C-alpha positions in Angstrom: 7.1 14.0 -17.1 6.8 11.1 -14.6 3.9 9.3 -14.6 1.5 10.0 -11.6 0.6 7.2 -9.9 -2.8 6.3 -8.4 -2.7 4.4 -5.3 1.3 5.0 -4.2 2.0 6.0 -1.2 5.0 7.2 0.7 3.7 8.0 4.0 5.8 8.7 6.6 5.8 6.6 10.1 3.6 7.9 12.7 1.1 9.3 9.9 1.0 5.5 8.3 -0.2 4.3 12.2 -2.2 6.8 12.7 -4.2 6.6 9.5 -3.8 2.4 10.3 -6.9 3.3 13.3 -8.6 4.9 10.8 -12.3 4.7 10.9 -11.9 3.2 14.7 -13.4 6.5 16.1 -12.3 9.8 17.5 -14.7 10.6 19.5 -14.1 7.3 21.8 -16.1 8.3 24.2 -18.9 9.2 23.1 -18.7 6.5 21.1 -18.2 4.6 24.2 -21.7 5.9 25.4 -24.0 4.7 22.8 -26.2 1.6 22.9 -25.4 0.1 20.0 -28.5 -2.9 19.7 -30.6 1.4 18.9 -29.2 0.9 16.1 -27.9 -2.1 14.1 -29.5 -5.3 14.6 -27.0 -8.0 14.1 -27.7 -10.4 11.7 -25.4 -14.2 12.4 -21.5 -13.8 13.2 -20.9 -16.9 14.5 -20.8 -20.4 12.4 -20.0 -18.5 9.2 -18.2 -19.7 6.9 -15.3 -19.2 4.6 -12.7 -20.6 2.1 -9.6 -19.9 2.5 -6.9 -20.0 0.1 -3.9 -22.3 0.1 -0.8 -21.6 1.3 1.8 -24.4 -0.2 5.1 -23.2 -0.9 5.8 -24.0 -4.5 9.6 -24.4 -5.9 8.5 -21.7 -8.2 7.7 -19.3 -4.8 11.5 -20.4 -3.6 13.3 -19.7 -6.6 11.6 -16.1 -7.2 12.0 -15.0 -3.7 15.8 -16.1 -3.8 16.2 -14.0 -7.2 14.9 -11.3 -5.1 17.2 -11.8 -2.3 20.3 -12.0 -4.8 19.1 -8.7 -6.8 18.9 -6.8 -3.8 22.8 -7.7 -3.6 23.1 -6.9 -7.4 26.4 -4.5 -8.0 25.8 -2.5 -11.5 28.4 -3.3 -14.1 28.8 -1.0 -17.5 27.4 -2.2 -21.0 29.6 -1.8 -23.9 28.6 -4.2 -26.6 25.1 -4.4 -27.0 21.8 -2.0 -27.0 19.5 -1.4 -24.0 17.6 -4.2 -23.1 14.7 -4.8 -20.2 16.4 -4.1 -16.7 19.3 -2.1 -18.2 20.2 1.1 -16.0 20.9 3.6 -18.8 21.5 7.0 -18.4 20.4 9.6 -20.7 19.6 12.5 -22.1 16.0 13.8 -23.2 14.1 16.6 -25.2 10.4 16.3 -25.2 8.2 18.8 -28.0 4.7 19.7 -28.6 3.7 21.4 -31.4 7.6 21.9 -32.4 8.2 23.6 -28.5 9.5 22.1 -25.4 7.2 21.6 -22.7 7.7 22.0 -19.2 9.6 19.0 -17.0 10.2 17.8 -20.2 13.8 18.1 -21.0 16.8 16.5 -18.6 20.3 15.0 -19.3 22.6 12.4 -17.1 19.2 11.0 -16.5 19.3 7.3 -15.0 16.1 5.6 -15.9 15.7 1.2 -15.2 14.1 0.1 -18.1 11.0 -1.3 -17.4 10.5 0.9 -13.5 7.2 2.0 -15.8 8.7 5.3 -14.2 8.0 7.5 -17.8 4.6 7.7 -19.5 4.1 4.9 -21.5 5.6 3.7 -24.8 9.3 5.7 -23.8 11.2 3.1 -22.3 9.7 1.1 -25.2 11.3 3.3 -27.9 14.4 3.3 -25.5 14.9 -0.4 -26.2 17.5 -1.4 -28.4 19.4 2.0 -28.6 23.8 1.7 -28.7 25.3 4.2 -26.5 25.7 7.7 -28.5 22.5 6.8 -30.2 20.2 9.9 -30.6 16.4 9.2 -31.5 12.9 10.7 -31.9 10.5 9.1 -30.3 6.8 9.5 -31.1 4.3 9.7 -28.1 0.8 10.1 -26.7 0.2 11.1 -23.0 -2.7 9.5 -21.2 -5.9 10.7 -21.7 -5.4 10.9 -18.1 -2.1 13.0 -17.2 -2.4 15.0 -14.3 -1.2 17.8 -16.1 -4.3 18.8 -18.4 -2.1 21.3 -21.3 -0.3 17.7 -21.9 -3.3 14.7 -21.3 -3.6 13.0 -24.2 -1.7 15.2 -26.6 1.4 14.3 -29.0 4.7 15.0 -28.3 8.0 14.0 -29.6 11.4 12.9 -27.4 14.7 13.0 -28.8 16.4 10.9 -26.5 20.4 10.1 -26.2 21.6 7.3 -24.6 25.1 8.3 -22.9 25.2 4.9 -21.2 24.0 1.7 -20.0 24.1 -0.7 -17.4 23.1 -3.7 -16.0 22.6 -5.7 -12.4 25.4 -8.7 -12.4 23.7 -10.9 -9.9 25.4 -12.7 -7.5 25.1 -16.9 -7.1 24.3 -18.2 -3.6 27.6 -20.1 -3.8 29.9 -16.8 -4.0 32.1 -16.0 -1.8 30.4 -13.7 1.1 26.9 -14.3 -0.2 25.7 -16.5 2.5 27.0 -13.8 5.4 25.0 -11.7 3.4 22.2 -12.7 3.9 21.9 -14.1 6.9 22.2 -10.2 7.5 19.2 -9.4 5.9 16.9 -12.4 8.1 18.8 -11.3 11.5 20.7 -14.3 11.8 24.3 -14.7 13.1 25.0 -17.1 9.8 23.9 -20.1 7.7 25.6 -23.3 7.4 25.1 -23.4 3.9 22.7 -23.2 1.3 20.2 -25.7 2.1 19.4 -24.5 5.7 19.3 -20.6 3.6 16.7 -22.0 1.7 14.7 -24.0 4.6 14.6 -20.5 6.3 13.1 -18.9 2.7 10.3 -21.3 2.4 9.9 -20.7 6.2 9.5 -17.5 5.9 7.1 -17.3 2.8 4.9 -20.4 4.2 4.3 -17.3 7.5 3.5 -14.6 4.8 1.0 -16.7 2.9 -0.3 -18.3 6.2 -0.3 -14.6 7.5 -2.3 -13.1 4.2 -4.5 -15.8 4.3 -5.5 -15.2 7.4 -5.6 -11.6 6.6 -8.1 -12.7 3.8 -10.6 -14.5 5.7 -10.8 -12.2 8.6 -11.7 -9.6 6.2 -14.1 -12.1 4.2 -16.0 -13.2 7.6 -16.0 -9.1 8.6 -17.5 -8.6 5.9 -20.0 -11.2 5.8 -21.2 -9.9 9.1 -21.5 -5.7 7.9 -24.2 -7.3 5.1 -25.8 -9.5 7.4 -26.6 -6.5 10.0 -29.4 -3.9 9.8 -30.2 -0.1 10.2 -31.0 2.6 9.1 -28.0 4.4 7.4 -30.2 7.4 8.0 -30.8 7.4 11.3 -27.6 6.6 12.1 -26.2 9.2 15.1 -24.9 12.8 12.4 -22.2 13.4 15.2 -20.4 9.8 13.8 -21.0 10.2 10.3 -19.8 13.8 9.9 -16.1 12.3 12.0 -16.0 9.6 9.7 -16.9 11.3 6.6 -14.1 14.1 7.5 -11.8 11.4 8.4 -12.0 10.4 4.7 -11.6 13.4 2.6 -8.5 14.4 5.5 -7.3 11.0 3.6 -8.0 12.5 0.2 -6.5 15.4 0.7 -3.5 14.4 2.4 -2.9 11.4 -0.7 -3.6 14.0 -2.9 -0.6 16.7 -1.6 1.9 14.8 -1.7 1.5 15.4 -5.6 1.1 18.8 -5.3 -2.8 18.8 -6.2 -5.1 20.2 -4.4 -8.5 18.2 -3.6 -10.4 19.9 -6.4 -7.4 19.0 -8.6 -7.5 15.4 -7.4 -11.2 14.8 -8.1 -10.8 16.4 -11.5 -8.3 14.3 -12.7 -9.7 11.1 -11.8 -12.9 12.1 -14.0 -15.1 13.0 -10.9 -16.9 16.5 -9.5 -17.2 17.8 -5.7 -20.3 16.8 -5.9 -19.6 13.5 -6.7 -17.0 13.1 -3.9 -18.7 14.5 -0.8 -21.7 12.2 -1.6 -18.8 9.2 -1.9 -17.4 10.5 1.0 -20.9 10.7 2.8 -21.9 7.4 2.0 -18.2 5.9 3.1 -19.2 7.5 6.3 -22.0 6.3 7.2 -21.1 2.6 5.9 -18.2 3.5 8.6 -20.4 4.0 11.3 -22.3 0.9 10.8 -19.2 -1.0 10.9 -18.0 0.5 13.8 -21.7 0.1 15.2 -21.8 -3.7 13.9 -18.6 -4.1 16.3 -19.7 -2.2 19.7 -22.7 -4.5 18.9 -20.9 -8.1 19.3 -18.3 -6.8 21.6 -21.5 -6.0 24.2 -22.6 -8.9 23.5 -20.2 -11.5 23.3 -18.6 -9.0 26.5 -15.8 -8.9 24.9 -14.1 -5.2 26.7 -10.4 -4.1 26.3 -8.4 -2.7 30.2 -5.3 -0.2 30.2 -3.0 -3.0 30.0 -3.2 -4.1 26.9 -3.0 -0.8 25.5 -0.4 0.3 27.7 0.5 -3.1 26.0 0.4 -2.2 22.5 1.6 0.9 22.6 4.9 -0.7 24.8 5.5 -3.4 21.1 4.3 -0.9 18.7 7.8 1.9 20.3 9.8 -1.0 19.8 9.0 -2.2 16.5 9.4 1.3 15.3 12.1 2.5 17.0 10.4 5.6 19.3 8.9 6.4 22.2 5.3 5.6 23.8 5.1 9.2 24.3 5.4 9.8 20.1 3.3 7.0 19.6 0.3 8.8 22.1 0.9 12.1 20.6 -0.4 10.6 16.9 -2.8 8.1 18.2 -4.7 8.4 21.6 -5.2 6.0 24.1 -9.2 6.5 23.5 -8.2 5.9 20.0 -6.2 2.8 20.3 -8.6 1.2 22.3 -11.6 1.4 19.9 -8.9 -0.1 17.2 -7.9 -2.7 20.0 -12.0 -4.0 20.8 -12.4 -4.4 16.8 -9.6 -6.3 16.7 -10.7 -8.8 19.3 -14.0 -8.9 17.5 -12.1 -10.0 14.2 -10.6 -12.3 16.7 -13.5 -13.6 17.6 -16.3 -14.0 14.6 -12.7 -15.9 12.9 -12.2 -18.6 15.9 -16.0 -19.0 15.6 -16.1 -19.6 11.9 -15.5 -22.2 9.7 -13.1 -22.2 7.8 -12.6 -23.9 4.9 
């Protein structure tokens, strides 16, 4: 009954870390032996320009951040004197029927639903808004055409919904007793002297976040310009390299699909594709990533950029501390050669960024 959200990924920590290095080349030893100049011709990679996003912090930015912090500390209070509104958490019983017959996954009792969460198919939560405690109502809906259950995709259905209870968020104020102490815990501070001290840190945090996002966007744009300016014959790239990157892409999509209990074939069908088109898409991706890896290698060779063993060891130690795990666990997920290739790519991006014209 709940709608599959495309792009929603809940991967375990080490899986996320592993995917972060995807496309860096699994057979790094072989990649190191390649002369990239045989495959790619570099275009301009120094002195290219990019426009950086505005990183100024507005009062509205601060207000939204404060509200987010306070909402995280909200408590639930029972509502008795009004109907359901946006943002409420309602406890409901519901039964969905298609052509008068209840369908699998469409019935539940005592389900807690936050109105506005987008948990159910479009129109369901809107239909609950305005209902009173104890009220029962039929809601006529149509499943999306791209719904993952084919027997329900595009189908007209009726949900009979009963509201058992309504709860609203009781959001605290900055001046409430104990709130600054709780906020200090969130920001890893011993204490805030006063509200202004808290607001100063909120502004600083937003500034740092905006700067980081702006820098990342610049780096991505700059590297895309570098890749676009570089030329190569995609049909002449090393076969093993293209094959590895193509396989990596396919595995990632399979992993994503499996989180929803779908096979690769089912997922491809869901997004209105076929396996032949997917295979072509995966191969095109493999070729493009292979080109990018060779461009990075070519710049590294031209500018004498390298990664030594100490840098790899330091990175493992840093991430182990950050993720609360040990180095051996990280190495089991991401081997040293792959990590070295990842760090080389980061260094090349740093070089391009430092030698760019930032507007």
